[in-house]
C-alpha positions as CSV (number, residue, x, y, z in Angstrom):
1,M,-31.0,-17.7,-37.4
2,K,-32.9,-14.7,-36.5
3,K,-32.4,-16.6,-32.8
4,S,-28.8,-16.8,-33.4
5,F,-28.3,-13.5,-34.5
6,C,-30.0,-11.6,-31.7
7,L,-28.1,-13.7,-29.0
8,S,-25.3,-12.0,-30.4
9,V,-26.3,-8.6,-31.6
10,L,-26.9,-8.7,-27.3
11,F,-23.5,-10.6,-26.4
12,I,-22.2,-7.4,-28.2
13,C,-24.3,-4.9,-26.7
14,F,-23.2,-6.6,-23.3
15,T,-19.5,-6.4,-24.0
16,L,-19.5,-2.8,-25.1
17,L,-21.9,-2.0,-22.0
18,S,-19.2,-3.6,-20.0
19,M,-15.8,-1.7,-21.4
20,A,-18.1,1.2,-21.6
21,Q,-19.2,1.0,-17.5
22,P,-16.8,3.3,-16.2
23,S,-14.6,3.7,-12.8
24,K,-15.7,4.0,-10.1
25,V,-14.5,5.0,-6.6
26,F,-16.2,5.6,-2.9
27,D,-13.9,8.0,-0.7
28,N,-16.7,7.6,2.4
29,Q,-16.7,4.1,3.2
30,S,-16.0,2.3,7.2
31,I,-16.0,-0.5,9.2
32,P,-16.1,-0.6,12.7
33,S,-13.3,-1.9,14.3
34,K,-13.0,-3.1,17.7
35,I,-9.9,-3.5,18.0
36,L,-9.1,0.6,17.7
37,K,-12.7,1.1,19.7
38,S,-14.1,3.4,16.4
39,D,-15.4,3.1,13.2
40,R,-12.6,3.1,10.6
41,K,-13.1,5.1,7.5
42,Y,-11.3,4.0,4.0
43,A,-12.1,4.8,-0.1
44,I,-11.7,2.7,-2.5
45,Y,-11.2,2.5,-6.5
46,L,-13.0,0.0,-8.3
47,P,-12.2,-0.6,-12.4
48,P,-13.6,-0.1,-15.2
49,G,-16.6,-2.8,-15.5
50,Y,-16.4,-4.1,-12.0
51,E,-20.6,-4.1,-11.7
52,T,-21.4,-5.5,-14.9
53,S,-18.6,-8.8,-14.6
54,Q,-18.5,-11.2,-12.1
55,R,-14.9,-11.6,-12.1
56,S,-12.5,-11.3,-9.1
57,Y,-9.7,-8.8,-8.8
58,P,-6.1,-8.2,-7.5
59,V,-6.2,-5.3,-5.2
60,L,-3.5,-3.0,-4.2
61,Y,-3.6,-1.4,-0.6
62,L,-2.6,2.4,-1.2
63,L,-1.8,3.9,1.8
64,H,-1.8,7.8,2.9
65,G,1.0,10.3,4.1
66,A,1.4,12.0,7.4
67,G,-1.3,15.5,6.9
68,D,-3.9,13.1,4.5
69,D,-6.3,11.0,5.5
70,H,-8.0,8.2,3.1
71,T,-9.1,10.7,0.7
72,G,-5.4,12.0,-0.1
73,W,-4.8,9.6,-2.6
74,V,-8.0,10.4,-4.3
75,Q,-8.2,14.3,-4.1
76,F,-4.1,15.0,-4.5
77,G,-3.3,11.4,-5.7
78,E,-5.5,11.4,-8.7
79,V,-5.6,8.1,-8.5
80,Q,-8.8,7.7,-10.7
81,R,-7.6,9.5,-13.9
82,I,-4.4,7.9,-13.2
83,T,-5.4,4.1,-12.7
84,D,-7.8,4.0,-15.4
85,K,-5.9,5.5,-18.4
86,A,-2.9,3.1,-16.9
87,I,-5.7,0.2,-17.4
88,E,-7.1,1.9,-20.4
89,D,-3.0,1.8,-21.8
90,G,-2.6,-1.8,-21.4
91,T,0.5,-0.6,-18.8
92,A,-1.7,-1.9,-15.7
93,T,-4.0,-4.5,-15.1
94,A,-7.8,-3.6,-14.0
95,M,-7.2,-4.1,-10.3
96,I,-9.1,-2.6,-7.4
97,I,-7.3,-0.1,-5.2
98,V,-8.0,0.6,-1.1
99,M,-7.1,3.6,0.5
100,P,-7.2,3.0,4.9
101,D,-7.3,5.9,6.7
102,A,-4.8,5.8,9.3
103,Q,-4.7,9.9,10.4
104,T,-7.7,10.2,12.7
105,G,-7.9,8.9,16.4
106,Q,-4.0,8.8,16.2
107,M,-1.6,8.7,12.9
108,G,0.1,6.3,11.9
109,Y,0.2,2.4,10.7
110,F,1.7,0.6,13.7
111,N,1.2,-0.4,16.7
112,N,2.6,1.7,19.4
113,I,4.7,1.2,21.7
114,A,2.1,1.5,24.8
115,G,0.5,-1.2,23.5
116,N,-3.1,1.4,23.7
117,W,-3.4,2.1,19.4
118,N,-2.7,-1.0,17.7
119,Y,-3.2,0.0,13.9
120,E,-1.4,-3.1,12.6
121,D,-3.3,-5.2,14.5
122,Y,-6.5,-3.7,13.0
123,F,-5.6,-4.1,9.3
124,F,-4.3,-7.5,9.3
125,Q,-7.2,-8.8,11.7
126,E,-10.3,-6.5,10.9
127,F,-9.4,-4.8,7.2
128,I,-8.3,-6.9,5.4
129,P,-11.0,-9.6,5.9
130,A,-13.4,-7.1,5.8
131,I,-12.9,-5.5,2.3
132,E,-12.2,-8.5,0.7
133,K,-15.2,-10.0,2.2
134,S,-17.1,-6.8,1.0
135,Y,-15.9,-6.9,-2.5
136,R,-14.4,-9.4,-5.4
137,I,-10.9,-9.7,-4.8
138,K,-8.5,-12.6,-5.7
139,G,-7.3,-13.4,-1.5
140,E,-3.9,-15.3,-2.6
141,K,-0.9,-13.7,-1.7
142,R,0.2,-13.3,-5.3
143,Y,-3.0,-11.2,-6.2
144,R,-2.5,-8.9,-3.2
145,A,0.2,-5.4,-3.2
146,V,1.1,-2.7,-1.1
147,A,2.4,0.5,-2.2
148,G,1.9,4.1,0.0
149,L,3.7,7.1,0.4
150,S,5.9,8.7,3.4
151,M,4.0,8.0,6.9
152,G,2.2,5.4,4.0
153,G,6.0,4.3,2.6
154,G,6.8,3.3,6.3
155,G,3.4,1.8,6.4
156,S,4.2,-0.2,3.3
157,F,8.0,-1.4,4.1
158,M,6.3,-3.1,8.1
159,Y,3.7,-4.4,6.6
160,A,5.6,-6.2,3.6
161,L,8.1,-7.4,6.0
162,H,6.3,-8.0,9.2
163,H,3.9,-10.9,6.8
164,P,5.8,-11.7,3.2
165,E,3.6,-14.3,3.4
166,L,0.6,-12.0,2.5
167,F,2.2,-9.3,-0.2
168,S,3.7,-10.8,-4.1
169,S,5.1,-6.4,-4.2
170,A,5.6,-3.9,-2.1
171,C,6.1,-0.2,-3.4
172,P,7.6,2.6,-1.0
173,L,7.3,6.3,-2.3
174,S,9.5,8.8,-0.3
175,A,9.4,6.5,2.5
176,Y,10.1,7.2,5.8
177,V,11.9,3.8,7.0
178,G,11.7,4.9,10.7
179,P,14.6,6.0,13.6
180,L,17.7,5.8,11.8
181,N,19.2,5.3,15.6
182,M,18.2,3.5,19.1
183,E,18.9,7.7,20.2
184,D,16.0,8.6,17.5
185,A,14.1,6.0,18.8
186,K,14.6,7.3,22.0
187,T,13.7,10.9,21.4
188,R,10.7,9.9,19.5
189,I,9.5,8.1,22.3
190,K,10.1,10.4,25.0
191,K,7.9,12.5,23.4
192,S,5.5,11.0,22.6
193,N,5.5,8.2,25.6
194,P,7.6,9.9,28.1
195,E,6.2,7.3,30.8
196,I,7.9,4.1,28.8
197,T,11.5,4.3,29.5
198,D,12.4,0.7,29.7
199,E,15.6,0.0,27.4
200,A,14.8,-3.2,26.3
201,R,11.5,-2.2,25.6
202,I,12.5,0.3,23.6
203,K,15.4,-1.4,22.1
204,A,12.7,-4.3,21.3
205,Y,10.0,-1.6,19.6
206,F,12.4,0.1,17.3
207,E,14.1,-3.6,16.4
208,N,10.5,-4.2,15.2
209,H,9.6,-1.2,13.6
210,N,12.7,0.2,11.5
211,A,12.7,-1.1,7.7
212,I,16.8,-1.6,7.6
213,E,17.2,-3.6,11.2
214,L,14.3,-6.1,9.5
215,V,15.7,-6.0,6.4
216,N,19.4,-6.7,8.2
217,R,17.4,-9.8,10.1
218,M,15.4,-11.4,7.5
219,P,16.3,-14.9,6.4
220,D,18.3,-16.3,3.8
221,D,14.3,-18.1,2.5
222,Q,12.1,-14.3,3.0
223,K,15.3,-12.6,0.4
224,K,12.5,-13.4,-3.5
225,A,9.4,-13.3,-1.2
226,V,8.4,-10.1,-1.8
227,R,9.0,-7.8,-5.2
228,W,10.1,-4.2,-4.1
229,Y,9.9,-1.3,-5.8
230,I,11.3,1.7,-3.5
231,D,11.5,5.0,-5.1
232,C,12.7,8.8,-3.7
233,G,13.2,12.3,-4.4
234,D,16.9,13.3,-4.9
235,D,15.6,16.0,-2.6
236,D,13.7,14.4,-0.5
237,F,14.2,14.8,3.9
238,L,14.1,11.3,3.4
239,Y,16.2,10.6,1.1
240,E,19.0,9.3,3.2
241,G,16.8,6.5,5.0
242,N,15.5,5.0,1.7
243,C,19.2,5.0,0.1
244,L,20.7,3.6,3.8
245,I,17.5,0.3,3.1
246,H,18.8,0.6,-0.9
247,I,22.4,-0.5,0.4
248,A,21.3,-3.1,3.5
249,M,19.2,-4.4,0.6
250,R,21.9,-5.0,-1.5
251,K,24.6,-5.8,0.8
252,K,21.6,-8.9,1.4
253,D,21.6,-9.7,-2.0
254,I,17.8,-8.6,-1.6
255,P,16.4,-8.6,-5.2
256,H,14.8,-5.1,-5.6
257,E,14.0,-1.9,-8.0
258,F,15.5,1.4,-6.5
259,R,14.7,4.8,-8.3
260,T,16.0,7.9,-7.6
261,R,14.8,10.9,-9.4
262,D,14.2,14.7,-9.4
263,G,11.8,15.9,-6.8
264,A,10.9,16.3,-3.7
265,H,8.5,15.5,-0.8
266,N,5.2,16.4,-3.2
267,W,2.0,15.1,-5.0
268,T,4.3,15.7,-7.4
269,Y,6.6,13.4,-7.3
270,W,4.1,10.9,-6.1
271,R,1.6,11.4,-9.0
272,D,4.1,11.0,-11.7
273,A,5.4,7.5,-9.4
274,L,1.9,6.3,-9.1
275,P,2.0,5.0,-12.9
276,K,4.9,2.8,-11.9
277,V,3.8,1.2,-9.7
278,L,0.6,0.2,-11.0
279,E,2.2,-1.0,-13.9
280,F,5.1,-3.2,-11.4
281,V,2.2,-4.6,-9.1
282,S,0.4,-5.3,-12.5
283,E,3.2,-7.5,-13.9
284,E,2.9,-9.6,-10.9
285,F,-0.7,-9.9,-10.7
286,H,-0.5,-10.9,-15.0
287,Q,0.2,-14.5,-16.1
288,N,4.0,-14.3,-17.1
């Protein structure tokens, strides 16, 4: 009787200790990249109880915008406070959140047209495998999501459109959807890579890095491959592109959530958006 009672007390104490263990954020992690020929930094959020549990967790890859780095969502987005509250309130399931750095070296989440900065190759061939080997992450598509703001919203579009087999949900916020037309693409490429003048090459790159073009060419059997949540403020300078992709998705009968709220292109807007992102991706992480 005494032994049984002691075991029960120990179990309760262990459970309470696990529940009381706070979340943790590490914002100076790094992995070596052969593709980018450098060490690449990242930040990571580990949910309450991670260190004392043995379970594996779903993962959200959360991408920063231009001008920030992997610490942007930690410092300005208050990812730890907001996620802790969502988990405590029951609106989000416990998850790991990974925030890669796309700022140092060259800026952006894509392979560039010159072929000498292949960040997207790095992300899928090196970064995701390294992260999901190092942490207790559920490796199936259902338990993997991507979200991001501005430039990172563009990365969210590209990654989920290029690899719908890997992500259950995508949540672009105030997203850069790519050049809206070929002339815009030519102007941008001329500025960044003036030596590239081949129009066929520019056209191919434009069509593969414009979210609207990719949506328009989406095969019918892929329309429900990814759950989409798109959010952009009504005073945002990227509002037009976000509205155009909403219209393109409507015309293609691609299920998605599209939200326009009062706000501009700033952290006040994105902090307010994050709880809904966490709730949205958790809907797929949960068992219905």
